[in-house]
N, C-alpha and C positions, 0 to 999 in steps of 0.2 A: 504492501499501501504505499501511501504518502506519509510523511510525518505529522500532519495534522490530524489521522486517524488515531494517534497510539498516545495514551495517556500513561503514564508510570504514576500511582496514587501511594504506593507503598514500599519500600525495599530494605531490604534487613540487612542488607550488605553496606558496610564503611565509607561508599564516595555513590553518588548519584550518578555520576560517570566517571569511568574509572578506564585509564591509558598506560600501557607500559611498552616501553623499548618499540615506540613508531615513529615514523618521519613523516612530513608534510601531510599533516591532518587539519580540519580547519572545523570547530565547532562553532555556530554561528546561530541568531538569534532562538535560541534555547532557555527557557524558565524554566530555573532548578530551584527549589523550595522545597523545607523542611525535612535536610537529610541529615541523619544523625550522626555523622561523620561530616566527610570534606564532599561541597557540590560538583567540584570537576576536580580530579586528580589526574595528575601527569607526573610518569614517573620513566627517568633515565630515557627520554626520546629529545628528540631536536625536530625543528622547521613544525611547532605547534601553536596554532591560533586559537585565542579564545577570543569571537569578538561579539559585541552587540547582544551579551546575555545578560537575563536579570534572574540573579540569584539572592536568595532570602531565605533567614531565619534555618542556618546549618549550625551546628553544633562544636564543628573546626573548624576548617576553611574554607572561604569560597570558593578560590582559585589556589592549587596546590602545584608548584613545579616541582619535583626531586629529583636529587642530579641531574639537571637537565645539561645538555649537551650542547647547548646554544639556539639563538632562534625561537625561544618560545615566549609567545606575546601574549598580551592579555590588553584590548583594546574596546574603548567604548561601551563597556559594561557600568551596568549598577548593583551593585553590593550591598548591602542592609541585615542588620541581626545575627553576625558571622562572628566568629571568634578570631578571626584574622581575616582580612580581605583576601591579599594576592598576596604570597607568598614563595619565595624560593627556599628549600631547605637541603639539608645535608652540602655537598658539595657540586657549584655549576659553573660549567661555561661559558661564555658569553661570547656575543651581546644577546642581553634577554629586553625586554620593553615592557612598561605596563604608561599605557597613556588613553589619554581622554576618558578613564574612567573615573563613575561617582561611588564612592565610598564612605558608608555613614553606621552607624551603633556597631562599631566592632568591641567584643568582649561588655556588652551593655550591661547592665544591670537591671533584672527585672522581679519586681516586687520585694526589694530588698537584697539579694539574692542574687549572685555572679550566675549570669547564663549561662557559662562555659568555661574551662581550662586552659583556653589559651592566651596570650600576652594582649591582645586587645591591637594590635601595629593592622594599619588601612594596608599599606605596601612595605613589605621585608623582605629583603635579600640576605642570603645566610652563606659566606663561604664561596665568595664569586670574584669576579672581574666583570668590568664593562657592563654595567646595568645602565638600562637609561629609563628615567623615571621624570615624566612630563605630561605639563597641562591637566591633571588628576583634578579632582575636585573633594577633598577629604573630611569628615566631621564627627564629632564625637566617639574620641577614639580613647581606650583605657590607658594604652602606654603610648609612645612618639609613634606621629602617626607614619612617618616614611624614617626605617629603621636600617643599617646596614649592617650588618655583624660579621667579623671578621675573627675565627678562630684561629688557634697555634698552628703557624705555617700556612697561615692565610693572609691576601692582603688585604682585598675589597677596593683594589685601584681600578684604575678610568671606568670612573662613574659620573653619569650625569644625570644632576637633580635639578630640574626648571622649570618655569611657571605652572607651578601647583600651590593650588589655595588649600589653606589648612584653617578652618571653621573651631572655633572652640565650644563647647556644650555645656550643661548645667555638672558644674562640681558635684555636686551631690549624687548625681547617679554612678559615679564611679568607685571602685574599691581600693586601686593601687594611689600611690600618691606621685605618680608620674603625670597628671593630669595637666596638659597645657604646654607638653614640649611636640613641636614641629615636625623636626627632623634629628635623628641621632644615630653617632656614632659606635658601636661596640666593639671593643674586641680584646682579645687576650693575648 
């Protein structure tokens, strides 16, 4: 059939969409909501584009690129009520791009308790070089909205962060003390 003929209303899997060790794939114009883990999880892949998707209410990450082999891009997405918005984890080769996304309510507190156990970054880059983060709009994050983290033996070099808008939220809705930090660098 055609994609509009299919709706998944419940899944016990840890990801709404899971891609591993693939190249040259595009995920476009999809709504992924109410996932118990990560909405879109990409592992050890390259040349993957997630574009113009609407992602909300995921317990972990909206979009996760793990061990990216390069050219893993998230563009024009709307992401809200997630643990972390877009996150590159483990060890990543660049270039990778996050551009023109609207991300809000990362690790948001619901009814006085923390929504999930993630950091609450809108965009996080871990152990990699040549990330480009541009023209995103971010609001209501629990930790630094945009974070570059480099562990032992890693550099986090040749990264470009420009043209982003980071808006503050109501401090009473957050549990951690990092509220108000727009961009953070962390390295061991």
